[in-house]
C-alpha positions in Angstrom: 89.5 59.0 -6.0 91.4 56.4 -8.0 92.8 59.1 -10.4 94.1 61.2 -7.4 95.9 58.1 -6.0 97.5 57.4 -9.3 98.7 61.0 -9.6 100.2 60.9 -6.1 102.0 57.6 -7.0 103.4 59.1 -10.2 104.5 62.3 -8.5 106.2 60.4 -5.8 107.9 58.1 -8.3 109.1 61.2 -10.3 110.5 62.8 -7.2 112.3 59.6 -6.3 113.7 59.2 -9.8 114.9 62.9 -9.8 116.7 62.5 -6.5 118.2 59.2 -7.5 119.5 60.7 -10.8 121.0 63.7 -9.0 123.1 61.5 -6.7 123.7 58.6 -9.0 126.9 58.9 -11.2 127.3 55.2 -12.0 127.4 53.6 -15.5 126.4 50.4 -17.2 128.6 48.5 -19.7 126.9 46.3 -22.2 129.1 43.8 -24.1 127.8 42.0 -27.2 130.5 40.0 -29.0 132.7 42.8 -30.5 130.5 45.7 -29.6 130.7 47.6 -26.3 128.0 50.0 -25.2 128.5 52.2 -22.1 125.5 54.0 -20.7 125.0 56.0 -17.6 123.0 54.2 -14.9 120.3 56.8 -15.0 119.8 56.4 -18.8 119.8 52.6 -18.4 117.1 52.8 -15.7 115.0 55.1 -17.9 115.3 52.8 -20.8 114.4 49.8 -18.6 111.3 51.6 -17.3 110.3 52.7 -20.9 110.7 49.1 -22.1 108.6 47.8 -19.3 105.9 50.4 -20.0 105.9 49.6 -23.7 105.6 45.9 -23.0 102.9 46.5 -20.4 100.7 48.6 -22.7 101.3 46.2 -25.6 100.0 43.3 -23.5 97.1 45.4 -22.3 96.2 46.3 -25.9 96.4 42.6 -27.0 94.3 41.5 -24.1 91.8 44.3 -24.9 91.5 43.1 -28.5 91.1 39.5 -27.4 88.4 40.4 -24.8 86.6 42.5 -27.4 86.6 39.6 -29.8 85.4 37.2 -27.0 82.6 39.6 -26.0 81.6 40.0 -29.6 81.5 36.3 -30.1 79.6 35.7 -26.9 77.0 38.4 -27.8 76.7 36.9 -31.3 76.2 33.4 -29.8 73.5 34.7 -27.4 71.7 36.5 -30.3 71.6 33.4 -32.3 70.4 31.3 -29.4 67.5 33.7 -28.8 66.8 33.7 -32.5 66.7 29.9 -32.5 64.3 29.9 -29.6 62.0 32.4 -31.3 62.1 30.3 -34.5 61.4 27.1 -32.6 58.3 28.5 -30.8 57.1 29.9 -34.1 57.3 26.5 -35.7 60.1 27.4 -38.1 62.2 24.3 -37.2 64.6 24.7 -40.1 65.7 28.1 -39.0 65.7 27.0 -35.3 68.1 24.1 -36.1 70.4 26.3 -38.2 70.7 29.1 -35.6 71.1 26.8 -32.7 73.8 24.9 -34.5 75.8 28.1 -35.2 75.3 29.3 -31.7 76.5 25.9 -30.4 79.8 26.4 -32.3 80.4 29.9 -31.1 79.5 29.7 -27.4 81.9 28.5 -24.6 79.3 28.5 -21.8 78.3 25.0 -20.7 74.7 25.9 -20.1 74.4 27.7 -23.4 75.9 24.7 -25.2 73.3 22.4 -23.5 70.4 24.8 -24.4 71.6 25.1 -28.1 72.1 21.4 -28.4 68.6 20.7 -27.1 66.9 23.3 -29.4 68.8 21.9 -32.3 67.9 18.3 -31.4 64.2 19.1 -30.9 64.1 21.0 -34.2 65.8 18.1 -36.0 63.3 15.7 -34.3 60.3 17.8 -35.6 61.9 17.6 -39.1 62.3 13.8 -38.6 66.1 14.2 -39.0 66.8 11.6 -36.4 70.5 11.1 -37.2 71.2 14.8 -36.8 69.1 14.8 -33.6 71.3 12.1 -32.1 74.4 14.0 -33.1 73.3 17.1 -31.3 72.5 15.0 -28.2 76.0 13.5 -28.4 77.7 16.9 -28.7 75.7 18.1 -25.6 76.6 15.0 -23.7 80.3 15.5 -24.4 80.6 19.2 -23.7 78.1 19.8 -20.9 78.7 19.5 -17.1 76.8 17.6 -14.4 74.6 20.6 -13.8 73.1 20.4 -17.3 72.9 16.6 -17.3 69.3 16.4 -16.1 68.1 18.8 -18.8 69.8 16.8 -21.4 68.6 13.3 -20.2 65.0 14.5 -19.9 65.1 15.8 -23.4 66.6 12.7 -24.8 64.1 10.5 -23.0 61.2 12.6 -24.4 62.5 12.4 -27.9 63.0 8.6 -27.7 59.5 8.2 -26.3 58.0 10.2 -29.2 59.9 7.9 -31.6 58.4 4.9 -30.0 61.7 3.7 -28.6 60.3 3.0 -25.2 63.0 0.8 -23.7 65.7 3.2 -24.7 63.7 6.1 -23.3 63.3 4.3 -20.0 67.1 3.5 -19.8 67.9 7.2 -20.5 65.6 8.2 -17.7 67.1 5.7 -15.3 70.5 7.4 -15.9 69.0 10.5 -14.4 67.7 8.5 -11.4 71.2 7.2 -10.7 72.2 10.6 -9.5 69.7 10.3 -6.7 67.6 13.1 -5.1 63.9 14.0 -5.4 62.8 13.9 -9.0 60.5 16.6 -10.5 56.8 15.8 -11.0 57.3 16.3 -14.8 60.0 13.6 -14.7 57.7 11.1 -12.9 54.9 11.9 -15.4 57.3 11.2 -18.2 58.2 7.8 -16.7 54.5 7.1 -16.2 53.9 7.6 -19.9 56.8 5.3 -20.8 55.6 2.6 -18.4 52.1 2.7 -19.8 53.5 2.2 -23.3 55.6 -0.8 -22.0 52.5 -2.1 -20.2 54.4 -2.3 -16.9 51.1 -1.9 -14.9 52.5 -2.6 -11.5 55.0 0.3 -11.9 52.2 2.5 -13.3 50.3 1.9 -10.0 53.4 2.8 -8.0 53.9 6.0 -9.9 50.2 6.9 -9.8 50.3 6.5 -6.0 53.4 8.7 -5.8 52.0 11.4 -8.0 48.7 11.3 -6.0 50.6 12.7 -3.1 51.8 15.7 -5.1 49.1 18.4 -5.1 49.9 19.9 -8.5 49.0 16.6 -10.3 45.5 16.0 -11.5 43.9 13.7 -8.9 41.1 12.6 -11.2 43.7 11.5 -13.8 45.6 9.5 -11.1 42.4 7.6 -10.3 41.8 6.9 -13.9 45.4 5.7 -14.3 45.1 3.4 -11.3 41.7 2.1 -12.6 43.2 1.3 -16.1 46.3 -0.4 -14.5 44.1 -2.5 -12.3 41.9 -3.6 -15.3 45.0 -4.6 -17.2 46.5 -6.5 -14.3 43.1 -8.3 -13.9 43.3 -9.4 -17.5 46.8 -10.7 -17.0 45.8 -12.7 -13.9 42.5 -13.8 -15.3 43.8 -17.3 -16.3 45.1 -18.1 -12.8 42.5 -18.2 -10.1 45.2 -18.2 -7.3 46.9 -15.1 -8.7 43.5 -13.4 -9.3 42.4 -14.0 -5.7 45.7 -12.7 -4.4 45.5 -9.6 -6.5 41.9 -8.9 -5.4 42.8 -9.3 -1.7 45.5 -6.6 -2.1 43.0 -4.0 -3.2 42.3 -1.2 -0.8 38.9 -0.7 0.7 38.3 2.2 -1.6 39.2 0.1 -4.7 37.0 -2.7 -3.6 34.1 -0.2 -3.7 34.8 0.5 -7.3 32.0 -1.4 -9.1 33.9 -1.2 -12.4 36.8 -3.2 -11.0 34.3 -5.6 -9.4 32.8 -6.2 -12.8 36.2 -7.0 -14.3 37.1 -9.4 -11.4 33.7 -11.1 -11.5 34.0 -11.7 -15.3 37.5 -13.1 -14.7 36.2 -15.6 -12.2 33.3 -16.4 -14.5 35.7 -17.2 -17.3 37.2 -19.8 -15.0 33.7 -21.1 -14.1 34.2 -20.1 -10.5 30.7 -18.8 -10.0 30.9 -18.8 -6.2 33.8 -16.3 -6.2 32.0 -14.2 -8.8 28.8 -14.2 -6.7 30.7 -13.2 -3.5 32.3 -10.2 -5.2 29.0 -9.1 -6.8 27.1 -9.4 -3.5 29.7 -7.5 -1.6 30.0 -4.7 -4.1 26.2 -4.2 -4.8 25.6 -3.7 -1.1 28.0 -0.7 -1.3 27.6 0.7 -4.8 24.7 -0.2 -7.0 25.7 -1.3 -10.5 23.3 -2.6 -13.2 26.1 -4.5 -15.0 26.9 -6.4 -11.8 23.3 -7.3 -11.4 23.1 -8.6 -15.0 26.3 -10.7 -14.4 24.6 -12.2 -11.3 22.3 -14.2 -13.6 25.0 -15.2 -16.1 26.9 -17.6 -13.9 24.7 -20.2 -12.4 25.5 -23.1 -10.1 23.7 -25.1 -7.4 23.3 -22.0 -5.2 20.7 -20.4 -7.4 17.9 -20.5 -4.8 20.2 -18.5 -2.4 20.9 -16.1 -5.3 17.1 -15.6 -5.7 16.8 -14.8 -1.9 19.6 -12.3 -2.2 18.2 -10.6 -5.3 14.7 -10.4 -3.7 16.4 -8.6 -0.8 17.8 -6.0 -3.1 14.4 -5.7 -4.8 13.1 -4.1 -1.5 15.4 -1.1 -2.0 15.3 -1.2 -5.9 11.6 -2.1 -6.7 11.6 -0.5 -10.2 15.0 -1.6 -11.4 14.6 -3.3 -14.8 18.0 -5.0 -14.6 17.3 -6.5 -11.2 13.8 -7.8 -12.3 15.4 -9.3 -15.5 18.0 -11.1 -13.3 15.3 -12.4 -11.0 13.4 -13.7 -14.0 16.4 -15.5 -15.3 17.2 -17.1 -11.9 13.6 -18.2 -11.6 13.7 -19.8 -15.0 16.8 -21.8 -14.0 14.9 -23.1 -10.9 11.8 -23.7 -13.1 9.7 -21.3 -11.2 7.7 -20.4 -14.3 5.1 -18.2 -12.8 7.5 -16.0 -10.8 9.9 -15.9 -13.8 7.1 -14.6 -16.0 6.0 -12.0 -13.5 9.5 -10.6 -13.0 10.3 -10.5 -16.7 7.0 -8.8 -17.6 7.6 -6.3 -14.8 11.1 -5.6 -16.2 9.6 -5.1 -19.7 7.0 -2.7 -18.4 9.7 -0.5 -16.9 12.2 -0.7 -19.8 11.6 -2.4 -23.1 14.6 -4.5 -23.9 15.5 -7.1 -26.6 17.1 -9.5 -23.9 13.9 -9.4 -21.8 11.7 -10.2 -24.9 14.1 -13.1 -25.7 13.9 -14.5 -22.2 10.1 -14.3 -22.2 10.0 -15.9 -25.7 12.1 -18.8 -24.4 9.9 -19.1 -21.3 6.7 -19.3 -23.4 8.3 -21.9 -25.6 9.0 -24.1 -22.6 5.4 -23.7 -21.5 4.2 -24.6 -25.0 2.8 -21.1 -25.6 4.2 -20.7 -29.1 2.1 -17.7 -30.2 3.2 -15.7 -27.2 6.8 -16.8 -27.9 6.6 -15.7 -31.5 5.1 -12.3 -30.4 8.1 -11.7 -28.1 10.6 -12.8 -30.7 9.0 -10.4 -33.1 9.1 -7.5 -30.6 12.7 -8.3 -29.7 13.7 -8.2 -33.3 11.9 -5.0 -33.9 13.8 -3.4 -31.0 17.1 -4.7 -32.3 16.4 -3.2 -35.8 15.5 0.1 -34.2 18.7 0.2 -32.3 20.7 -0.6 -35.4 18.9 2.0 -37.4 
C-alpha cells in the first residue's frame, strides 16, 4: 500500500513538472565575481531537485551507517553483559569483572550501566579488590538515574556489610529510605542484619515486629530474633533495677510467658540481690509454663521469706510429684530453715528419681551439719564419681 502511494506521488510530481516545463520559458542568471552563468528556469529547478535528492540520500546513508554502528555496539554490550552474568554465577569472578567492565564502557542504557557496574563491583568484592569495587560503585552512582538508585544502594550496603563496615552500610541504606515509600522485605532483612551487628537491639525488635507482619518472612526466625534481642537488652539493663523493672513491665503477655526470658530477668534481679523481685517472676512464670531452670533458681536466692517459698514449692509438688529439680529445691529451702528431716527426705526423693552431683553435695553438707560424717563422705564420693563420669 505504501509503495502504491509513493508511485502515485511520483507520477503526480512528474506530470506537474512536465506541465510546468512546457509553459515555463524563464531563465536564471548566476553571477559569481567575473563569471556569469545563465540557465533556463527548468534546468535550474531540475538541478535544485537533484541536489536536494543527493543531499537527502547522503544524509540517509550516513544515518544508516551511524545506526548500524550503534546497534552493533548495543548488541556487543548486551552480549558482554550476559557473558559477565554467566561467569559470575559460575564463580569465574575474574572473567565476570572483565566482561562487565567492557560492557559498562560500551553501553548507553542507564539500567545496563547499573547492572554492569553492580556485576563488576560484586566480582571485585569476591576477589577482595575493594578499591576497584568502590570505583565501579562510583561510576554507577554518577551515570545511573533515580530508577536504578535503589538497586545500587542495596548492593553497596550489602558489600559494606560483608566487609564489616557496619556504620557505612547502615548510612547507605538510610539514603534509600530518604526516598520514602514501602521498602521491600529483603531491604528490611538487610537492615536487620546490620542492626544485629551494631547491637542496636531496640531497633532489632522494631524490625522483627515489622517483618512478623509480612507473611513471606519466617515467623519462627522472627521469634528467635526477638528472644535474642530481649536477652541482650536484659543484660544491658541488669545493672539498674529501675530500668530492668521498666523493661520487664513493657513485655507483652506472650513474652512474659516465655520461661527463657523469665530465667534471664530473674538472674538479673538476683545479681542485684533483689530476691523478692526474682521470686515474683519465677512464681508467675512457673504457674504458666513449667521450667526446671526457674525451679532451681528459686532456691539460689534466699531471704527472710523462705518459709513462704517452701509453701509455694509444696503447692507445685502436688502437680509435679516426681520432679527431681523441684524436690532438690525444696530440700535446699528446708536446709536454710533448718528443717533437717524434711530436707533429707526431699533430697533423697530427688536422688531416687535422678542421680545428680548437686543433690549428693547437698546431702553431704546436710549430714555434716548433723555430725553424720560417714554418710557425708559417702555422698561426696558418689557425687565425685558422677562428675568424673560426666567429664569422661
